[in-house]
C-alpha positions as CSV (number, residue, x, y, z in Angstrom):
1,M,-53.1,38.1,-25.5
2,T,-54.1,34.5,-24.5
3,E,-57.5,32.9,-23.1
4,T,-56.8,31.2,-20.1
5,A,-55.6,27.5,-20.8
6,P,-57.5,25.1,-19.8
7,L,-56.8,23.5,-16.0
8,G,-55.8,20.4,-17.4
9,R,-52.9,21.8,-19.6
10,R,-52.2,24.4,-17.0
11,T,-51.0,21.3,-14.7
12,A,-49.6,19.2,-17.6
13,V,-47.5,22.5,-17.9
14,E,-46.5,21.8,-14.3
15,F,-45.9,18.1,-14.0
16,V,-43.7,18.8,-17.4
17,G,-42.3,21.9,-16.3
18,T,-40.7,20.7,-12.5
19,G,-40.0,16.6,-14.2
20,A,-37.5,19.1,-17.0
21,L,-36.1,20.7,-13.9
22,V,-35.5,18.0,-11.7
23,A,-33.7,16.2,-14.9
24,V,-31.1,19.0,-14.3
25,V,-29.6,16.4,-12.4
26,G,-28.4,14.6,-15.1
27,S,-25.9,17.4,-15.0
28,G,-24.2,16.4,-12.1
29,I,-24.0,13.0,-13.4
30,Q,-22.0,13.8,-15.9
31,A,-19.8,16.4,-13.5
32,A,-19.6,13.7,-11.5
33,E,-18.3,11.4,-14.7
34,L,-15.8,13.9,-15.2
35,T,-14.4,15.5,-12.8
36,G,-14.0,14.2,-8.9
37,D,-12.9,18.3,-7.9
38,V,-16.7,18.7,-5.9
39,G,-16.6,22.3,-7.0
40,L,-16.8,21.9,-9.9
41,Q,-19.1,19.0,-9.8
42,L,-21.8,22.6,-8.0
43,L,-20.6,24.4,-10.5
44,A,-21.9,22.4,-13.2
45,N,-25.0,21.4,-11.9
46,S,-25.9,25.3,-10.8
47,L,-25.1,26.5,-13.8
48,A,-27.7,23.8,-15.6
49,T,-30.2,24.9,-13.1
50,V,-30.0,28.8,-14.2
51,F,-29.9,28.0,-17.9
52,G,-32.8,25.5,-17.7
53,L,-34.4,27.3,-15.2
54,G,-34.5,30.4,-17.1
55,V,-35.6,28.5,-20.6
56,L,-39.1,26.9,-18.5
57,I,-39.9,29.7,-17.1
58,A,-39.4,31.6,-20.5
59,L,-41.9,29.0,-22.5
60,L,-44.2,28.2,-20.1
61,G,-45.2,30.3,-18.1
62,P,-47.4,32.7,-20.2
63,V,-49.5,29.3,-19.6
64,S,-49.0,28.1,-15.8
65,G,-47.4,30.4,-14.3
66,A,-44.4,28.4,-14.0
67,H,-44.7,28.2,-10.6
68,F,-42.9,24.1,-10.6
69,N,-42.8,24.5,-6.9
70,P,-45.4,23.9,-4.2
71,V,-44.3,26.8,-2.1
72,V,-45.2,29.2,-4.9
73,T,-48.1,27.9,-5.3
74,L,-49.4,28.5,-2.0
75,A,-47.9,32.1,-2.0
76,A,-49.7,32.4,-4.9
77,W,-53.4,31.5,-3.0
78,W,-52.5,32.9,0.1
79,T,-51.5,36.5,-1.2
80,G,-54.6,36.2,-3.6
81,R,-57.3,34.8,-1.8
82,R,-58.7,38.5,-0.8
83,G,-59.4,39.4,-4.2
84,G,-59.4,36.1,-6.0
85,E,-56.5,37.0,-8.3
86,G,-55.1,34.2,-6.9
87,P,-54.9,30.6,-7.9
88,S,-58.2,28.6,-6.7
89,L,-57.8,25.8,-3.6
90,R,-58.9,23.6,-6.7
91,E,-55.4,24.8,-9.1
92,V,-54.3,24.0,-5.4
93,A,-55.6,20.3,-5.2
94,A,-54.5,19.7,-9.3
95,Y,-50.9,21.8,-9.5
96,V,-49.4,20.3,-6.0
97,P,-49.2,16.6,-6.8
98,A,-48.5,17.3,-10.6
99,Q,-45.6,19.2,-9.6
100,I,-44.3,16.6,-7.3
101,A,-45.0,13.6,-9.5
102,G,-42.5,15.8,-12.5
103,A,-40.5,15.9,-9.8
104,I,-39.8,11.7,-9.4
105,G,-40.7,11.4,-13.5
106,G,-37.9,13.6,-14.0
107,A,-35.5,12.2,-11.8
108,A,-36.4,9.2,-12.9
109,L,-35.7,10.4,-16.9
110,A,-32.4,11.5,-15.2
111,N,-31.2,8.3,-14.4
112,A,-32.3,6.8,-17.5
113,M,-30.7,9.3,-19.7
114,F,-26.9,8.0,-17.8
115,A,-28.1,4.1,-17.9
116,E,-28.9,4.3,-13.6
117,P,-31.3,2.0,-12.8
118,L,-35.0,4.2,-13.0
119,V,-35.1,4.4,-9.1
120,A,-31.6,4.4,-7.0
121,W,-33.0,5.9,-3.1
122,S,-30.3,8.7,-2.9
123,T,-27.6,8.3,0.1
124,H,-26.7,11.7,0.1
125,E,-27.7,12.2,4.5
126,R,-28.8,15.8,4.4
127,W,-28.7,16.2,8.4
128,A,-28.2,18.8,10.4
129,G,-29.1,22.0,11.8
130,H,-27.4,24.5,9.5
131,L,-29.2,22.8,6.5
132,W,-32.3,23.5,7.1
133,L,-31.5,26.9,8.4
134,S,-30.0,27.7,5.0
135,E,-33.6,26.0,3.8
136,V,-35.8,28.4,5.2
137,V,-33.2,31.4,3.9
138,A,-33.5,30.2,0.3
139,T,-37.2,29.4,0.5
140,A,-37.9,32.9,2.2
141,G,-35.7,34.7,0.0
142,L,-37.2,32.7,-3.3
143,V,-41.4,33.9,-2.4
144,L,-40.1,37.6,-1.4
145,L,-38.4,38.0,-4.8
146,I,-41.0,36.7,-6.8
147,F,-43.9,37.9,-4.7
148,G,-42.2,41.3,-4.5
149,L,-41.6,42.0,-7.9
150,A,-45.3,41.1,-8.2
151,R,-45.9,43.4,-6.0
152,T,-43.7,46.4,-8.2
153,G,-45.0,45.8,-10.9
154,R,-42.1,43.9,-12.3
155,A,-43.0,40.2,-12.8
156,H,-42.2,40.0,-15.6
157,L,-38.5,40.2,-14.7
158,A,-39.0,36.8,-13.2
159,T,-37.6,34.6,-16.0
160,L,-34.1,36.2,-15.4
161,T,-34.0,37.5,-11.7
162,V,-35.5,33.7,-10.0
163,A,-32.7,31.9,-12.3
164,A,-30.7,34.3,-11.4
165,Y,-31.5,34.0,-7.3
166,I,-31.7,30.5,-7.3
167,G,-28.2,30.0,-9.3
168,A,-26.6,32.2,-6.6
169,A,-28.2,30.5,-4.0
170,Y,-26.5,27.5,-4.7
171,W,-23.4,29.5,-3.5
172,F,-25.2,31.1,-0.5
173,T,-26.3,28.3,1.7
174,S,-25.3,25.5,2.9
175,S,-27.8,23.3,1.0
176,T,-27.0,24.5,-1.9
177,S,-30.6,25.7,-2.0
178,F,-33.0,23.2,-2.7
179,A,-36.4,25.3,-1.5
180,N,-38.8,23.1,-3.2
181,P,-40.4,20.8,-1.4
182,A,-41.9,18.7,-4.6
183,V,-37.8,19.1,-5.5
184,T,-36.4,17.4,-3.2
185,I,-38.8,14.5,-3.0
186,G,-37.4,14.0,-6.3
187,R,-34.5,14.3,-6.1
188,A,-34.7,11.2,-2.9
189,F,-35.0,9.4,-6.3
190,T,-31.5,9.3,-7.6
191,D,-28.7,7.9,-5.9
192,T,-26.0,11.0,-7.3
193,F,-24.5,14.0,-7.0
194,A,-27.8,16.2,-6.0
195,G,-29.9,13.4,-4.4
196,I,-31.2,13.8,-1.1
197,A,-31.8,10.3,0.9
198,P,-35.4,9.8,1.8
199,A,-34.6,10.6,5.6
200,S,-34.0,13.8,5.2
201,V,-36.0,15.0,2.4
202,L,-39.1,16.0,5.6
203,P,-37.0,18.1,7.7
204,F,-36.2,19.6,4.4
205,V,-39.4,20.4,3.8
206,A,-40.7,21.0,6.5
207,A,-38.3,23.9,6.6
208,Q,-39.0,25.0,3.0
209,F,-42.6,25.8,5.0
210,V,-40.8,27.6,7.2
211,G,-39.1,29.5,4.8
212,L,-42.2,29.9,3.1
213,G,-44.3,32.0,6.4
214,V,-41.1,34.4,6.8
215,G,-40.9,35.6,3.0
216,L,-44.9,36.0,2.8
217,G,-44.0,38.1,6.6
218,L,-41.0,39.7,4.6
219,V,-43.6,40.7,1.7
220,T,-45.7,42.2,3.7
221,A,-43.4,43.9,6.3
222,L,-41.6,45.1,2.8
223,F,-44.0,46.3,0.5
224,G,-47.2,46.8,2.7
225,L,-50.9,44.3,3.6
226,T,-52.2,45.7,-0.2
227,A,-51.3,43.9,-3.2
228,P,-51.8,45.4,-6.6
229,A,-54.8,43.2,-8.3
230,R,-52.8,40.9,-10.8
231,D,-49.4,40.3,-8.2
232,A,-50.8,36.6,-7.7
233,E,-52.4,36.3,-11.0
234,D,-48.6,37.1,-12.3
235,V,-46.0,34.6,-10.4
236,L,-43.9,33.6,-12.2
237,V,-45.0,35.4,-15.2
238,P,-48.3,36.7,-16.8
239,H,-50.1,34.1,-17.7
240,G,-54.3,33.4,-18.4
241,E,-55.7,36.7,-20.5
242,R,-52.4,39.0,-19.7
243,C,-49.7,39.4,-21.3
244,P,-46.8,37.1,-21.9
245,A,-44.1,39.1,-20.0
246,G,-42.2,41.3,-22.2
247,V,-44.7,41.0,-25.4
248,G,-46.8,44.2,-25.0
249,H,-47.1,44.3,-21.4
């Protein structure tokens, strides 16, 4: 067992973890330099995201819960607010700005690693109804997966299942499954394969918050109103005074 890490350390983990997740856009830059085939570019980007996300959750989850996503943080607060098991509003107020700042920093880092300008506004327009619907679906599915696992006592499977879900959603959604407001904002700072034009950011983020509501509704409909104690604390993997996933749980 480990004691709960101080809020400052947990916030730093959310900053670094989200930044590392967005830095994976470098795989899109690399793929675009190696091939003109858009399908191969997407494959490279999706595989790098799957492997990177899995590693980040396994490594950093025991400290902060490995949210790396304002939607997940807000969902954890909402589901845990009655029993006091989820993050407090103070923690939410620390995590979310750290996630957004980390995402922007991650995009700048990816740009720097490939000799691109540190800040290059994306020109990749993503403005269409089917893309917004895809973001609702992708985000709702992510929330349902994470909190469904928590409510069935299987949060320790999140490292593999969340990474696998995001990898699949890259391909079954037309938007390539951003499903994360911080990542969406961060990707506006890189004019690369995985970028999103600043003008397209707000509708994507709005769709993701709609997906948050849909996902929470599905969790309640499928798993009931009453969550077992510790469900919000186990997102994405147990942290605080609980054993890390797979270690004596």
